A tleap script that builds the chain and sets N, CA, C and O, in Angstrom:
source leaprc.protein.ff14SB
mol = sequence {
  NMET ARG ASP GLU THR GLN ALA ILE HIE VAL
  ALA PRO TRP LEU HIE ILE VAL ALA PRO GLY
  ALA GLY LEU ASN PHE ASP GLN LEU LEU PRO
  SER SER GLY SER VAL TYR VAL ALA ARG LEU
  ASN GLY GLU ASP MET PRO ASP GLU SER SER
  ALA PHE GLU LYS PHE TRP GLU THR LEU LYS
  PHE PRO ASP TYR PHE LYS TRP ASN TRP HIE
  ALA LEU TYR ASP CYS LEU ARG ASP LEU GLN
  TRP LEU SER SER ASP TYR HIE ILE LEU ILE
  SER ASN GLN PRO ASN GLY THR PHE ARG GLY
  SER ARG ARG SER ARG GLY ILE LEU GLN GLY
  PRO VAL PRO SER CARG
}
set mol.1.N position { 132.192 41.286 -88.673 }
set mol.1.CA position { 132.788 40.422 -89.704 }
set mol.1.C position { 131.518 39.897 -90.394 }
set mol.1.O position { 130.503 39.581 -89.774 }
set mol.2.N position { 131.673 39.822 -91.862 }
set mol.2.CA position { 130.680 39.557 -92.677 }
set mol.2.C position { 130.853 38.113 -93.163 }
set mol.2.O position { 131.988 37.682 -93.368 }
set mol.3.N position { 129.731 37.323 -93.360 }
set mol.3.CA position { 129.785 36.036 -93.596 }
set mol.3.C position { 130.502 35.548 -94.568 }
set mol.3.O position { 130.932 34.395 -94.534 }
set mol.4.N position { 130.736 36.453 -95.647 }
set mol.4.CA position { 131.614 36.044 -96.920 }
set mol.4.C position { 133.160 36.046 -96.601 }
set mol.4.O position { 133.984 35.594 -97.396 }
set mol.5.N position { 133.500 36.605 -95.341 }
set mol.5.CA position { 134.844 36.694 -94.991 }
set mol.5.C position { 135.302 35.395 -94.497 }
set mol.5.O position { 134.631 34.949 -93.566 }
set mol.6.N position { 136.365 34.625 -94.932 }
set mol.6.CA position { 136.471 33.368 -94.475 }
set mol.6.C position { 137.363 33.561 -93.212 }
set mol.6.O position { 137.115 32.897 -92.206 }
set mol.7.N position { 138.289 34.359 -93.232 }
set mol.7.CA position { 139.100 34.572 -91.888 }
set mol.7.C position { 139.687 35.878 -91.870 }
set mol.7.O position { 139.904 36.507 -92.906 }
set mol.8.N position { 139.966 36.330 -90.651 }
set mol.8.CA position { 140.703 37.599 -90.487 }
set mol.8.C position { 142.197 37.269 -89.840 }
set mol.8.O position { 142.322 37.003 -88.644 }
set mol.9.N position { 143.175 37.309 -90.649 }
set mol.9.CA position { 144.470 37.035 -90.008 }
set mol.9.C position { 145.116 38.237 -89.398 }
set mol.9.O position { 145.827 39.025 -90.022 }
set mol.10.N position { 144.772 38.326 -87.952 }
set mol.10.CA position { 145.123 39.410 -87.110 }
set mol.10.C position { 146.681 39.516 -87.071 }
set mol.10.O position { 147.216 40.616 -87.214 }
set mol.11.N position { 147.446 38.323 -86.869 }
set mol.11.CA position { 148.777 38.276 -86.835 }
set mol.11.C position { 149.079 36.600 -87.172 }
set mol.11.O position { 148.225 35.714 -87.221 }
set mol.12.N position { 150.370 36.476 -87.359 }
set mol.12.CA position { 150.592 35.078 -87.896 }
set mol.12.C position { 150.131 34.007 -86.868 }
set mol.12.O position { 150.164 32.818 -87.185 }
set mol.13.N position { 149.694 34.413 -85.624 }
set mol.13.CA position { 149.422 33.381 -84.626 }
set mol.13.C position { 147.926 33.804 -84.190 }
set mol.13.O position { 147.486 33.461 -83.093 }
set mol.14.N position { 147.174 34.558 -85.091 }
set mol.14.CA position { 145.892 34.800 -84.707 }
set mol.14.C position { 145.049 34.943 -85.768 }
set mol.14.O position { 145.271 35.812 -86.612 }
set mol.15.N position { 143.784 33.953 -85.870 }
set mol.15.CA position { 142.951 34.169 -87.008 }
set mol.15.C position { 141.751 34.047 -86.190 }
set mol.15.O position { 141.666 33.316 -85.203 }
set mol.16.N position { 140.764 34.848 -86.679 }
set mol.16.CA position { 139.335 34.902 -86.450 }
set mol.16.C position { 138.402 34.355 -87.531 }
set mol.16.O position { 138.327 34.938 -88.612 }
set mol.17.N position { 137.756 33.358 -87.298 }
set mol.17.CA position { 137.173 32.710 -88.365 }
set mol.17.C position { 135.481 32.633 -88.127 }
set mol.17.O position { 135.099 31.993 -87.147 }
set mol.18.N position { 134.662 33.152 -88.840 }
set mol.18.CA position { 133.268 33.315 -88.652 }
set mol.18.C position { 132.648 31.951 -88.844 }
set mol.18.O position { 132.993 31.204 -89.760 }
set mol.19.N position { 131.686 31.639 -87.916 }
set mol.19.CA position { 130.890 30.428 -88.232 }
set mol.19.C position { 130.343 30.136 -89.484 }
set mol.19.O position { 129.641 30.997 -90.014 }
set mol.20.N position { 130.580 28.870 -90.157 }
set mol.20.CA position { 129.946 28.691 -91.508 }
set mol.20.C position { 130.650 29.396 -92.513 }
set mol.20.O position { 130.049 29.567 -93.574 }
set mol.21.N position { 131.930 29.891 -92.388 }
set mol.21.CA position { 132.780 30.507 -93.332 }
set mol.21.C position { 133.212 29.600 -94.493 }
set mol.21.O position { 133.504 30.041 -95.605 }
set mol.22.N position { 133.231 28.292 -94.153 }
set mol.22.CA position { 133.609 27.332 -95.226 }
set mol.22.C position { 135.081 27.135 -95.192 }
set mol.22.O position { 135.581 26.425 -96.064 }
set mol.23.N position { 135.891 27.725 -94.212 }
set mol.23.CA position { 137.202 27.676 -94.196 }
set mol.23.C position { 137.745 26.174 -93.706 }
set mol.23.O position { 137.327 25.756 -92.626 }
set mol.24.N position { 138.521 25.488 -94.360 }
set mol.24.CA position { 139.049 24.236 -93.974 }
set mol.24.C position { 139.924 24.385 -92.781 }
set mol.24.O position { 140.872 25.163 -92.879 }
set mol.25.N position { 139.728 23.730 -91.644 }
set mol.25.CA position { 140.278 23.902 -90.436 }
set mol.25.C position { 141.769 23.704 -90.787 }
set mol.25.O position { 142.594 24.485 -90.313 }
set mol.26.N position { 142.118 22.785 -91.524 }
set mol.26.CA position { 143.390 22.271 -91.958 }
set mol.26.C position { 144.320 23.527 -92.436 }
set mol.26.O position { 145.538 23.572 -92.265 }
set mol.27.N position { 143.674 24.355 -92.952 }
set mol.27.CA position { 144.308 25.562 -93.477 }
set mol.27.C position { 145.005 26.368 -92.337 }
set mol.27.O position { 146.053 26.964 -92.586 }
set mol.28.N position { 144.498 26.399 -91.206 }
set mol.28.CA position { 144.960 27.124 -90.052 }
set mol.28.C position { 145.994 26.383 -89.226 }
set mol.28.O position { 146.713 27.009 -88.448 }
set mol.29.N position { 146.092 25.057 -89.373 }
set mol.29.CA position { 146.827 24.137 -88.500 }
set mol.29.C position { 148.289 24.074 -88.986 }
set mol.29.O position { 148.604 24.131 -90.175 }
set mol.30.N position { 149.081 23.961 -88.043 }
set mol.30.CA position { 150.556 23.910 -88.672 }
set mol.30.C position { 150.793 22.474 -89.231 }
set mol.30.O position { 150.047 21.520 -89.009 }
set mol.31.N position { 151.945 22.443 -89.997 }
set mol.31.CA position { 152.064 21.320 -91.052 }
set mol.31.C position { 152.781 20.159 -90.078 }
set mol.31.O position { 152.708 18.967 -90.379 }
set mol.32.N position { 153.370 20.554 -89.066 }
set mol.32.CA position { 154.014 19.295 -88.178 }
set mol.32.C position { 154.164 19.951 -86.749 }
set mol.32.O position { 154.263 21.152 -86.498 }
set mol.33.N position { 154.158 18.913 -85.892 }
set mol.33.CA position { 154.448 19.244 -84.514 }
set mol.33.C position { 153.375 18.994 -83.664 }
set mol.33.O position { 152.334 18.739 -84.270 }
set mol.34.N position { 153.290 18.986 -82.229 }
set mol.34.CA position { 152.230 18.729 -81.471 }
set mol.34.C position { 151.547 19.851 -81.192 }
set mol.34.O position { 152.108 20.937 -81.042 }
set mol.35.N position { 150.139 19.654 -81.090 }
set mol.35.CA position { 149.141 20.851 -80.905 }
set mol.35.C position { 148.262 20.621 -79.728 }
set mol.35.O position { 147.708 19.530 -79.586 }
set mol.36.N position { 148.095 21.642 -78.828 }
set mol.36.CA position { 147.202 21.776 -77.889 }
set mol.36.C position { 146.060 22.513 -78.289 }
set mol.36.O position { 146.179 23.682 -78.655 }
set mol.37.N position { 144.837 21.870 -78.249 }
set mol.37.CA position { 143.692 22.610 -78.373 }
set mol.37.C position { 142.849 22.955 -77.307 }
set mol.37.O position { 142.492 22.031 -76.576 }
set mol.38.N position { 142.486 24.005 -77.080 }
set mol.38.CA position { 141.545 24.351 -75.911 }
set mol.38.C position { 140.241 25.146 -76.478 }
set mol.38.O position { 140.281 25.980 -77.382 }
set mol.39.N position { 139.195 24.769 -75.843 }
set mol.39.CA position { 137.919 25.229 -76.324 }
set mol.39.C position { 137.347 25.984 -75.244 }
set mol.39.O position { 137.346 25.504 -74.111 }
set mol.40.N position { 136.755 27.365 -75.530 }
set mol.40.CA position { 135.911 28.169 -74.579 }
set mol.40.C position { 134.820 28.434 -75.135 }
set mol.40.O position { 134.735 28.480 -76.362 }
set mol.41.N position { 133.714 28.671 -74.271 }
set mol.41.CA position { 132.424 29.022 -74.690 }
set mol.41.C position { 132.179 30.333 -73.934 }
set mol.41.O position { 132.293 30.431 -72.712 }
set mol.42.N position { 131.805 31.415 -74.824 }
set mol.42.CA position { 131.601 32.724 -74.424 }
set mol.42.C position { 130.423 32.805 -73.332 }
set mol.42.O position { 130.449 33.670 -72.456 }
set mol.43.N position { 129.400 31.868 -73.430 }
set mol.43.CA position { 128.316 31.818 -72.734 }
set mol.43.C position { 128.710 31.557 -71.198 }
set mol.43.O position { 127.997 31.985 -70.290 }
set mol.44.N position { 129.825 30.869 -70.977 }
set mol.44.CA position { 130.365 30.472 -69.642 }
set mol.44.C position { 131.093 31.651 -69.011 }
set mol.44.O position { 131.507 31.584 -67.853 }
set mol.45.N position { 131.261 32.812 -69.829 }
set mol.45.CA position { 132.172 33.976 -69.381 }
set mol.45.C position { 131.543 35.212 -69.463 }
set mol.45.O position { 131.923 36.064 -70.266 }
set mol.46.N position { 130.423 35.417 -68.542 }
set mol.46.CA position { 129.430 36.642 -68.575 }
set mol.46.C position { 130.303 37.794 -67.892 }
set mol.46.O position { 130.038 38.972 -68.131 }
set mol.47.N position { 131.340 37.439 -67.045 }
set mol.47.CA position { 132.100 38.637 -66.516 }
set mol.47.C position { 133.430 38.351 -66.301 }
set mol.47.O position { 133.805 37.194 -66.491 }
set mol.48.N position { 134.335 39.322 -65.886 }
set mol.48.CA position { 135.740 39.096 -65.886 }
set mol.48.C position { 136.171 37.922 -65.117 }
set mol.48.O position { 136.994 37.139 -65.590 }
set mol.49.N position { 135.598 37.748 -63.832 }
set mol.49.CA position { 135.963 36.680 -63.029 }
set mol.49.C position { 135.760 35.285 -63.542 }
set mol.49.O position { 136.574 34.387 -63.323 }
set mol.50.N position { 134.617 35.118 -64.255 }
set mol.50.CA position { 134.406 33.780 -64.797 }
set mol.50.C position { 135.471 33.633 -65.907 }
set mol.50.O position { 136.161 32.620 -66.025 }
set mol.51.N position { 135.561 34.737 -66.730 }
set mol.51.CA position { 136.478 34.714 -67.988 }
set mol.51.C position { 137.815 34.164 -67.316 }
set mol.51.O position { 138.271 33.115 -67.772 }
set mol.52.N position { 138.497 34.815 -66.232 }
set mol.52.CA position { 139.820 34.437 -65.789 }
set mol.52.C position { 139.830 32.914 -65.225 }
set mol.52.O position { 140.849 32.225 -65.272 }
set mol.53.N position { 138.688 32.488 -64.726 }
set mol.53.CA position { 138.610 31.227 -64.292 }
set mol.53.C position { 138.757 30.141 -65.528 }
set mol.53.O position { 139.528 29.182 -65.575 }
set mol.54.N position { 137.894 30.524 -66.411 }
set mol.54.CA position { 137.780 29.523 -67.526 }
set mol.54.C position { 139.228 29.549 -68.529 }
set mol.54.O position { 139.594 28.563 -69.167 }
set mol.55.N position { 139.820 30.625 -68.525 }
set mol.55.CA position { 141.115 30.576 -69.280 }
set mol.55.C position { 142.076 29.848 -68.266 }
set mol.55.O position { 142.952 29.154 -68.783 }
set mol.56.N position { 142.032 29.907 -66.987 }
set mol.56.CA position { 142.981 29.307 -66.054 }
set mol.56.C position { 142.691 27.788 -66.104 }
set mol.56.O position { 143.591 26.956 -65.990 }
set mol.57.N position { 141.402 27.471 -66.277 }
set mol.57.CA position { 141.103 26.136 -66.092 }
set mol.57.C position { 141.541 25.407 -67.399 }
set mol.57.O position { 142.265 24.412 -67.364 }
set mol.58.N position { 141.061 25.961 -68.570 }
set mol.58.CA position { 141.058 25.391 -69.863 }
set mol.58.C position { 142.566 25.263 -70.302 }
set mol.58.O position { 143.010 24.233 -70.810 }
set mol.59.N position { 143.287 26.347 -70.076 }
set mol.59.CA position { 144.672 26.369 -70.452 }
set mol.59.C position { 145.879 26.048 -69.398 }
set mol.59.O position { 147.082 26.164 -69.631 }
set mol.60.N position { 145.275 25.621 -68.193 }
set mol.60.CA position { 146.093 25.071 -67.227 }
set mol.60.C position { 147.201 25.974 -66.837 }
set mol.60.O position { 148.375 25.628 -66.703 }
set mol.61.N position { 146.663 27.304 -66.648 }
set mol.61.CA position { 147.660 28.305 -66.062 }
set mol.61.C position { 148.324 27.955 -64.856 }
set mol.61.O position { 147.764 27.234 -64.031 }
set mol.62.N position { 149.568 28.440 -64.666 }
set mol.62.CA position { 150.168 27.964 -63.241 }
set mol.62.C position { 149.542 28.687 -62.030 }
set mol.62.O position { 148.701 29.582 -62.104 }
set mol.63.N position { 150.026 28.217 -61.007 }
set mol.63.CA position { 149.335 28.807 -59.700 }
set mol.63.C position { 149.686 30.179 -59.581 }
set mol.63.O position { 148.950 30.876 -58.883 }
set mol.64.N position { 150.784 30.756 -60.195 }
set mol.64.CA position { 151.152 32.194 -59.905 }
set mol.64.C position { 150.272 33.122 -60.636 }
set mol.64.O position { 150.385 34.330 -60.428 }
set mol.65.N position { 149.295 32.608 -61.580 }
set mol.65.CA position { 148.339 33.372 -62.301 }
set mol.65.C position { 147.545 34.407 -61.300 }
set mol.65.O position { 146.890 33.985 -60.347 }
set mol.66.N position { 147.651 35.613 -61.567 }
set mol.66.CA position { 147.263 36.710 -60.736 }
set mol.66.C position { 145.729 37.273 -60.855 }
set mol.66.O position { 145.261 38.176 -60.161 }
set mol.67.N position { 145.041 36.538 -61.895 }
set mol.67.CA position { 143.688 36.916 -62.110 }
set mol.67.C position { 143.414 38.191 -62.535 }
set mol.67.O position { 142.426 38.762 -62.074 }
set mol.68.N position { 144.230 38.816 -63.458 }
set mol.68.CA position { 143.897 40.285 -63.835 }
set mol.68.C position { 144.234 40.051 -65.249 }
set mol.68.O position { 144.612 38.971 -65.702 }
set mol.69.N position { 144.032 41.389 -66.063 }
set mol.69.CA position { 144.246 41.469 -67.592 }
set mol.69.C position { 145.831 41.182 -67.914 }
set mol.69.O position { 146.132 40.382 -68.799 }
set mol.70.N position { 146.670 41.765 -67.272 }
set mol.70.CA position { 148.105 41.726 -67.391 }
set mol.70.C position { 148.493 40.385 -67.425 }
set mol.70.O position { 149.084 39.910 -68.395 }
set mol.71.N position { 148.145 39.627 -66.245 }
set mol.71.CA position { 148.375 38.332 -65.964 }
set mol.71.C position { 147.979 37.384 -67.122 }
set mol.71.O position { 148.723 36.500 -67.546 }
set mol.72.N position { 146.634 37.669 -67.635 }
set mol.72.CA position { 146.041 36.826 -68.588 }
set mol.72.C position { 146.968 36.966 -69.980 }
set mol.72.O position { 147.297 36.011 -70.685 }
set mol.73.N position { 147.302 38.321 -70.207 }
set mol.73.CA position { 148.232 38.570 -71.483 }
set mol.73.C position { 149.309 37.808 -71.350 }
set mol.73.O position { 149.568 36.956 -72.201 }
set mol.74.N position { 150.147 38.021 -70.182 }
set mol.74.CA position { 151.391 37.406 -69.855 }
set mol.74.C position { 151.385 35.718 -70.166 }
set mol.74.O position { 152.274 35.169 -70.817 }
set mol.75.N position { 150.337 35.083 -69.638 }
set mol.75.CA position { 150.277 33.758 -69.632 }
set mol.75.C position { 149.890 33.383 -71.147 }
set mol.75.O position { 150.253 32.315 -71.638 }
set mol.76.N position { 149.219 34.218 -71.774 }
set mol.76.CA position { 148.678 33.663 -73.132 }
set mol.76.C position { 150.028 33.854 -74.215 }
set mol.76.O position { 150.105 33.265 -75.293 }
set mol.77.N position { 150.953 34.705 -73.735 }
set mol.77.CA position { 152.090 34.993 -74.468 }
set mol.77.C position { 153.286 33.852 -74.151 }
set mol.77.O position { 154.341 33.774 -74.780 }
set mol.78.N position { 152.931 33.085 -73.162 }
set mol.78.CA position { 154.031 32.255 -72.806 }
set mol.78.C position { 153.568 30.788 -73.145 }
set mol.78.O position { 154.058 30.207 -74.114 }
set mol.79.N position { 152.636 30.201 -72.356 }
set mol.79.CA position { 152.162 28.720 -72.428 }
set mol.79.C position { 153.213 27.703 -72.495 }
set mol.79.O position { 153.036 26.627 -73.065 }
set mol.80.N position { 154.252 28.018 -71.947 }
set mol.80.CA position { 155.389 27.189 -71.953 }
set mol.80.C position { 155.182 25.903 -70.978 }
set mol.80.O position { 155.937 24.939 -71.104 }
set mol.81.N position { 154.262 25.903 -70.110 }
set mol.81.CA position { 153.926 24.772 -69.230 }
set mol.81.C position { 153.285 23.827 -70.025 }
set mol.81.O position { 153.405 22.656 -69.665 }
set mol.82.N position { 152.544 24.096 -71.157 }
set mol.82.CA position { 151.813 22.987 -71.987 }
set mol.82.C position { 152.858 22.341 -72.855 }
set mol.82.O position { 153.573 23.055 -73.558 }
set mol.83.N position { 152.984 21.078 -72.850 }
set mol.83.CA position { 154.001 20.475 -73.427 }
set mol.83.C position { 153.508 20.196 -75.080 }
set mol.83.O position { 153.059 19.121 -75.477 }
set mol.84.N position { 153.670 21.205 -75.776 }
set mol.84.CA position { 153.278 21.126 -77.139 }
set mol.84.C position { 153.964 22.153 -77.907 }
set mol.84.O position { 154.572 23.054 -77.327 }
set mol.85.N position { 153.897 22.063 -79.381 }
set mol.85.CA position { 154.661 23.008 -80.068 }
set mol.85.C position { 153.852 24.152 -80.474 }
set mol.85.O position { 154.369 25.250 -80.677 }
set mol.86.N position { 152.538 23.925 -80.607 }
set mol.86.CA position { 151.681 24.943 -81.209 }
set mol.86.C position { 150.497 24.808 -80.088 }
set mol.86.O position { 150.316 23.809 -79.393 }
set mol.87.N position { 149.719 26.024 -80.050 }
set mol.87.CA position { 148.538 26.014 -79.281 }
set mol.87.C position { 147.242 26.560 -79.891 }
set mol.87.O position { 147.370 27.683 -80.379 }
set mol.88.N position { 146.196 26.090 -79.959 }
set mol.88.CA position { 144.924 26.555 -80.604 }
set mol.88.C position { 143.889 26.745 -79.622 }
set mol.88.O position { 143.532 25.818 -78.895 }
set mol.89.N position { 143.302 28.101 -79.550 }
set mol.89.CA position { 142.142 28.510 -78.662 }
set mol.89.C position { 141.041 28.557 -79.654 }
set mol.89.O position { 141.154 29.218 -80.686 }
set mol.90.N position { 140.000 27.887 -79.373 }
set mol.90.CA position { 138.731 28.134 -80.026 }
set mol.90.C position { 137.857 28.611 -79.145 }
set mol.90.O position { 137.944 28.193 -77.990 }
set mol.91.N position { 136.757 29.647 -79.506 }
set mol.91.CA position { 136.135 30.288 -78.708 }
set mol.91.C position { 134.667 30.249 -79.502 }
set mol.91.O position { 134.425 30.820 -80.565 }
set mol.92.N position { 133.781 29.459 -78.745 }
set mol.92.CA position { 132.455 29.211 -79.246 }
set mol.92.C position { 131.574 30.434 -78.628 }
set mol.92.O position { 131.865 30.906 -77.529 }
set mol.93.N position { 130.521 30.900 -79.371 }
set mol.93.CA position { 129.579 31.812 -78.728 }
set mol.93.C position { 130.401 33.133 -78.005 }
set mol.93.O position { 130.200 33.526 -76.856 }
set mol.94.N position { 131.231 33.625 -78.832 }
set mol.94.CA position { 132.062 34.780 -78.373 }
set mol.94.C position { 131.282 35.953 -78.164 }
set mol.94.O position { 131.770 36.880 -77.517 }
set mol.95.N position { 129.993 36.039 -78.688 }
set mol.95.CA position { 129.093 37.143 -78.254 }
set mol.95.C position { 128.741 37.029 -76.751 }
set mol.95.O position { 128.510 38.028 -76.069 }
set mol.96.N position { 128.714 35.920 -76.324 }
set mol.96.CA position { 128.161 35.890 -74.865 }
set mol.96.C position { 129.030 36.210 -73.904 }
set mol.96.O position { 128.611 36.273 -72.748 }
set mol.97.N position { 130.205 36.435 -74.149 }
set mol.97.CA position { 131.486 36.901 -73.339 }
set mol.97.C position { 131.228 38.342 -72.913 }
set mol.97.O position { 131.055 39.276 -73.696 }
set mol.98.N position { 131.221 38.420 -71.495 }
set mol.98.CA position { 130.847 39.729 -70.930 }
set mol.98.C position { 129.784 40.524 -71.312 }
set mol.98.O position { 129.858 41.728 -71.556 }
set mol.99.N position { 128.560 39.669 -71.370 }
set mol.99.CA position { 127.292 40.385 -71.797 }
set mol.99.C position { 126.986 41.648 -71.233 }
set mol.99.O position { 126.292 42.386 -71.933 }
set mol.100.N position { 127.365 42.080 -70.074 }
set mol.100.CA position { 126.957 43.219 -69.699 }
set mol.100.C position { 128.110 44.305 -69.660 }
set mol.100.O position { 127.865 45.410 -69.176 }
set mol.101.N position { 129.275 44.025 -70.129 }
set mol.101.CA position { 130.428 44.964 -70.026 }
set mol.101.C position { 130.906 44.977 -71.408 }
set mol.101.O position { 131.353 43.994 -71.999 }
set mol.102.N position { 130.759 46.364 -71.965 }
set mol.102.CA position { 131.460 46.592 -73.343 }
set mol.102.C position { 132.920 46.830 -73.107 }
set mol.102.O position { 133.754 46.642 -73.993 }
set mol.103.N position { 133.246 47.280 -71.800 }
set mol.103.CA position { 134.626 47.675 -71.545 }
set mol.103.C position { 135.586 46.254 -71.546 }
set mol.103.O position { 136.636 46.144 -72.180 }
set mol.104.N position { 135.012 45.258 -70.735 }
set mol.104.CA position { 135.676 44.098 -70.663 }
set mol.104.C position { 135.825 43.294 -71.956 }
set mol.104.O position { 136.829 42.637 -72.235 }
set mol.105.N position { 134.657 43.414 -72.773 }
set mol.105.CA position { 134.820 42.864 -74.195 }
set mol.105.C position { 135.938 43.453 -74.979 }
set mol.105.O position { 136.709 42.779 -75.662 }
set mol.106.N position { 135.991 44.903 -74.829 }
set mol.106.CA position { 136.970 45.718 -75.585 }
set mol.106.C position { 138.282 45.268 -75.285 }
set mol.106.O position { 139.113 45.082 -76.174 }
set mol.107.N position { 138.550 45.055 -73.894 }
set mol.107.CA position { 139.913 44.723 -73.397 }
set mol.107.C position { 140.265 43.297 -74.066 }
set mol.107.O position { 141.324 43.048 -74.644 }
set mol.108.N position { 139.165 42.389 -73.881 }
set mol.108.CA position { 139.518 41.046 -74.489 }
set mol.108.C position { 139.909 41.022 -75.784 }
set mol.108.O position { 140.807 40.279 -76.180 }
set mol.109.N position { 139.313 41.769 -76.477 }
set mol.109.CA position { 139.376 41.837 -78.137 }
set mol.109.C position { 140.515 42.690 -78.542 }
set mol.109.O position { 140.968 42.580 -79.681 }
set mol.110.N position { 141.002 43.517 -77.710 }
set mol.110.CA position { 141.838 44.527 -78.153 }
set mol.110.C position { 143.218 44.187 -77.545 }
set mol.110.O position { 143.435 43.117 -76.977 }
set mol.111.N position { 144.210 45.242 -77.712 }
set mol.111.CA position { 145.377 45.097 -76.975 }
set mol.111.C position { 145.292 45.295 -75.560 }
set mol.111.O position { 144.372 45.968 -75.095 }
set mol.112.N position { 146.294 44.695 -74.722 }
set mol.112.CA position { 146.192 44.850 -73.357 }
set mol.112.C position { 146.542 46.214 -73.002 }
set mol.112.O position { 147.457 46.823 -73.557 }
set mol.113.N position { 145.695 46.776 -71.925 }
set mol.113.CA position { 145.966 48.119 -71.477 }
set mol.113.C position { 147.369 48.496 -70.957 }
set mol.113.O position { 148.006 47.587 -70.425 }
set mol.114.N position { 147.889 49.623 -71.034 }
set mol.114.CA position { 149.111 49.838 -70.544 }
set mol.114.C position { 149.110 49.882 -68.957 }
set mol.114.O position { 148.174 50.293 -68.271 }
set mol.115.N position { 150.305 49.395 -68.499 }
set mol.115.CA position { 150.378 49.393 -66.901 }
set mol.115.C position { 150.333 50.601 -66.220 }
set mol.115.O position { 150.388 50.619 -64.991 }
savepdb mol mol.pdb
quit
């Protein structure tokens, strides 16, 4: 992503914003309703195990979470256990995520692999 790009709108529910893009955060927030904001740091997720743990901890995943990509995808699409109308996930230092694994980084940033 180039610095002059304010945001990439991947879907109505996913926006990727570059640091220092000058985009007002209010432009991405819903106009009304309760919002749950979770913040992850890529430096805390050097491998899949730590990433699953950080998502589980930060988003309060239920005990039935199975610690794999499909379970992560399923939980991210649901989030009904969080008592809020909207959910915002902020990832700081995303380049630190999966430092040694291009495969894992590709899975996290792309569509979930087929079962």
